[in-house]
ZADO-799367 format. One record per residue (C-alpha): y, x, z negated; residue in three letters. Coordinates in steps of 0.02 Angstrom, whole numbers, padded with zeros to 5 digits, always signed. Each point is the difference from the previous one (the first is absolute). Last residue first. Example, Ala and Ser with C-alpha at 12.3 -4.5 7.8 and 13.67 -1.06 7.14 Angstrom:
// residues 2
-00053+00684-00357SER
-00172-00069-00033ALA
//
This chain:
// residues 293
+03290+00226+02963ASP
+00057+00037-00178HIS
-00155+00076-00080GLN
-00036+00105+00154ASN
+00177+00069-00001LEU
-00009+00047-00183TRP
-00170+00083+00016GLU
+00064+00097+00150LEU
+00153+00058-00098LEU
-00095+00055-00155ILE
-00133+00099+00093LYS
+00125+00079+00120LYS
+00114+00052-00142TYR
-00147+00079-00093LEU
-00051+00096+00156GLU
+00174+00064+00043LYS
+00063+00055-00169GLU
+00147+00112+00051ASP
+00014-00070+00176VAL
-00020-00188-00031PHE
+00091+00033-00163PRO
+00156+00037+00104MET
+00155+00017-00109HIS
-00083+00109-00133ARG
-00178-00013-00058SER
-00122+00059-00133HIS
-00009-00149-00118ALA
+00016-00137+00130PHE
+00080-00157-00074LEU
-00077-00159+00072GLU
+00103-00156-00033TRP
-00059-00178+00030ARG
+00121-00140+00041ALA
+00019-00189+00006ASN
+00163-00057-00082PRO
+00098+00160+00036LEU
+00134+00043-00128ALA
-00101+00104-00123ASP
-00088+00095+00140TYR
+00164+00039+00087MET
+00086+00069-00155VAL
-00162+00090-00044LYS
+00000+00082+00172ASN
+00174+00071-00024ILE
-00045+00059-00175LEU
-00160+00084+00064PRO
+00107+00101+00119THR
+00018-00026+00187SER
+00047+00181+00033LEU
-00180+00021-00058ASP
-00070+00111-00137ASN
-00114-00132-00075THR
-00039-00068+00172GLY
+00029-00173+00071SER
-00090-00154+00065THR
+00055-00180-00025LEU
-00116-00134+00070LEU
+00086-00165+00033VAL
-00077-00174+00019PRO
+00120-00115+00094VAL
+00122-00102-00103ASN
+00154+00109+00009ILE
+00135-00106-00085ASP
-00008+00098-00163LYS
+00051+00155+00098LEU
+00171-00075+00031LYS
+00083+00064-00159ASP
-00052+00180+00035VAL
+00050-00011+00183TYR
+00143+00126+00000ASN
+00054+00100+00153PHE
+00180+00051-00038ASP
-00016+00176+00070LYS
-00097-00060+00153LEU
+00146+00020+00122THR
+00024+00179-00054GLY
+00042+00092-00162THR
-00169+00009-00085PRO
+00007+00175-00077SER
-00161+00049-00088TYR
-00114+00003+00153GLU
+00117+00108+00103ASN
+00150-00008+00118PRO
+00013-00190+00005GLY
-00098-00161+00024TRP
+00045-00102+00155ALA
+00113+00121+00091THR
-00084+00162-00053MET
-00174-00070+00030TYR
+00040-00079+00169ALA
+00090+00156+00059GLU
-00146+00110-00055THR
-00133-00109+00080GLY
-00122+00144+00019PRO
-00066+00043+00173THR
-00175+00065-00032LYS
-00100+00160+00002LYS
-00173-00023-00074ARG
-00024+00077-00172ARG
-00040-00161-00095LEU
-00101-00079+00141PRO
-00105+00160+00015GLU
-00059+00004-00181PRO
+00084+00147-00090SER
-00079+00173+00006HIS
+00123+00068+00129GLU
+00146-00050-00111ASP
+00088-00161-00047PRO
+00120+00006-00149GLU
-00092-00087-00140ASP
+00036-00179-00051THR
+00120-00110-00098ALA
+00037+00040-00183HIS
-00022+00187-00027ARG
+00005+00045+00184VAL
+00160-00103+00018MET
+00084+00084-00147TYR
-00045+00173+00066LYS
+00070-00047+00171ALA
+00162-00058-00083ASN
+00013+00167-00090VAL
-00029+00099+00161ALA
+00122-00107+00100LEU
+00132+00022-00136TYR
-00016+00189+00004GLN
+00003+00002+00191PRO
+00163-00101+00006ASN
-00018-00135+00133ASP
+00040-00142-00120TYR
+00179+00054-00023ASP
+00084-00158-00065GLU
+00107+00116-00109THR
-00028-00097-00162GLU
-00175-00052+00053GLU
-00055+00175+00047ALA
+00076+00068-00161HIS
-00092-00129-00106ARG
-00166+00043+00084ILE
+00027+00186-00030ILE
+00047-00034-00182ALA
-00161-00098-00025GLN
-00099+00147+00069GLU
+00087+00122-00117GLU
-00027-00113-00151GLU
-00185-00005+00043THR
-00080-00163+00058MET
-00049-00133-00126PHE
+00173-00079+00014THR
-00041-00036+00183ILE
-00128-00125-00061MET
+00134-00107-00082ARG
+00108+00005+00157ARG
-00149-00057+00103GLN
-00029-00144-00122GLU
+00179-00062+00002GLN
+00008+00015+00190LYS
-00157-00107+00017TRP
+00074-00129-00119LEU
+00158+00004+00108GLN
-00100-00026+00160SER
-00090-00151-00074SER
-00172-00075+00033PRO
-00087+00166+00031LEU
-00152+00073+00089THR
-00151+00108-00030SER
-00115-00116+00100SER
+00042-00185-00016PHE
-00156-00079+00073VAL
+00017-00179+00062ALA
-00125-00141+00015SER
-00060-00135+00119ALA
+00169-00014+00087ILE
-00014-00138+00132GLY
+00173-00076-00016LYS
+00158+00096-00033PRO
+00121-00052-00139SER
+00146+00089+00088TYR
+00108+00060-00144ASP
-00126+00038-00138CYS
-00152+00053+00102LEU
+00101+00101+00126TYR
+00107+00079-00136ALA
-00155+00056-00095ILE
-00083+00065+00159THR
+00153+00099+00051LEU
+00009+00076-00174MET
-00185+00041+00016GLY
+00032+00088+00165GLY
+00136+00100-00088TRP
-00141+00069-00111SER
-00164-00058+00081GLN
-00018-00178+00063GLY
-00174-00071+00020LEU
-00009-00175+00074LEU
-00156-00107+00017HIS
-00005-00110+00152VAL
-00016-00172+00075GLU
+00093-00044+00160ASP
+00004+00175+00073LEU
+00018-00050+00181GLY
+00047+00176+00056LEU
+00176-00044+00062HIS
+00026-00129-00138GLU
-00045+00120-00139ARG
+00105+00134+00085LEU
+00152-00115+00012ALA
-00009-00040-00186ILE
-00017+00185-00039LEU
+00151+00038+00109GLU
+00096-00138-00088GLU
-00033+00089-00165ILE
+00055+00167+00075TRP
+00167-00058+00067THR
+00031-00110-00152GLU
-00015+00150-00117GLN
+00147+00098+00068HIS
+00009+00142+00124TRP
+00051-00085+00161LEU
+00187+00036-00008ASP
-00040+00186-00014PRO
-00053-00005+00183ARG
+00023+00177+00067GLY
-00185+00036-00012THR
-00158-00094+00044VAL
-00179+00060-00027ALA
-00141-00126+00021SER
-00131+00136+00029LYS
+00052+00077-00165GLY
+00157-00076-00075CYS
+00143-00123+00023GLY
-00099-00159+00029ILE
-00148-00006-00117GLN
-00149+00100+00056ASP
-00154-00110-00006TYR
-00162-00033-00090MET
-00128-00139+00022VAL
-00173+00017-00079LEU
-00142-00114+00053MET
-00135-00032-00129ARG
-00182+00014+00050GLY
-00073+00114-00133ASP
+00052+00158+00093GLU
+00184-00049+00000ALA
+00035+00093-00163TYR
-00051+00156+00097ASP
+00173+00003+00081ASP
+00085+00020-00170LEU
+00055+00180+00030LEU
+00087-00070+00154GLU
+00122-00077-00125PHE
+00081+00171-00018TYR
+00064-00010+00178ASN
+00088-00169-00009HIS
+00176+00073+00007THR
+00112+00061-00146SER
+00164-00076+00060GLY
+00052-00122-00134PRO
-00089+00083-00083GLY
-00163-00088-00027GLY
-00135-00073+00109HIS
-00057-00180+00021ILE
-00189-00018+00024LEU
-00062-00169+00063VAL
-00177-00037-00058LEU
-00093-00122+00114PRO
-00098-00145-00076LYS
-00188+00014-00017LYS
-00094-00145+00080GLY
-00160+00094+00035GLY
+00072+00114+00130THR
+00179+00051+00036ASN
+00013+00152+00112GLU
+00035+00182-00036GLY
+00166+00092-00007VAL
+00161-00070+00073VAL
+00148+00116+00033ARG
+00177-00061+00029TYR
+00156+00073+00081TYR
+00160-00102-00004THR
+00101+00014+00161GLN
+00187-00022+00026TYR
+00112-00141+00062GLY
-00001-00082-00170LEU
-00190+00004-00003TYR
-00125+00015+00143PRO
-00175+00030-00071MET
-00093+00159+00040TYR
-00185+00040+00003GLY
-00146+00092-00075GLU
-00179-00061-00021THR
-00128+00096-00102VAL
-00184-00049+00005LYS
-00113+00089-00123MET
//
């Protein structure tokens, strides 16, 4: 399968992109927008075989992470920087008609893009384990923390009170929370894209979001598009896991508000159903895309 890599000039830096496959038979490209901010495109390489039926996949490292790493620019880490990067990438690659899939933070970016910019040429959107409101997300993470042991909850409280997020006890508890609700820590048995060394966008994440998933303190802390979801007219597929950071409540809020949506809840998944239930996710997503070309 053909893979093309390149860089797009952006804000005096370079945005890395990776294109898999070629469009055949009139299928519109799928643009994959990763999470974080700062997670990199790497996990989307697990979807490379989605291009086998003639659909081009476009993935990229958002400015601030991976092969688009930038540091020392906290002034850049707000949603407009990344939305305008997506707009520039579509123009740079001539992506006039596309499907969008935004995972986690990438879904937030997609929601804001659709609501605030009214882009043309969007055949459909996939909101993958995402959120319409940072405070709703915080509410749900805090609720799930109450299911941890009293000792673990006390360790989290102490880290927050002292702002000591490097404490080994806190790091162990936070890692346990993330394995429970996000994904496994990579090891030698993990797929190569998940264990590959990368440059994480730590500055971007800390500045835009905060020190952990349950503490939105950065530039995205007031992100709230719940009341604007009704204005999204493109077909939307919601995907999430039963044990996801993006809880069923969060997805129900979006599903209830969107005028043209379908919701697939994956019974055995966390934050990345395309990893935890790879074959079922592939079947559902490809059917969706083919129906909405």
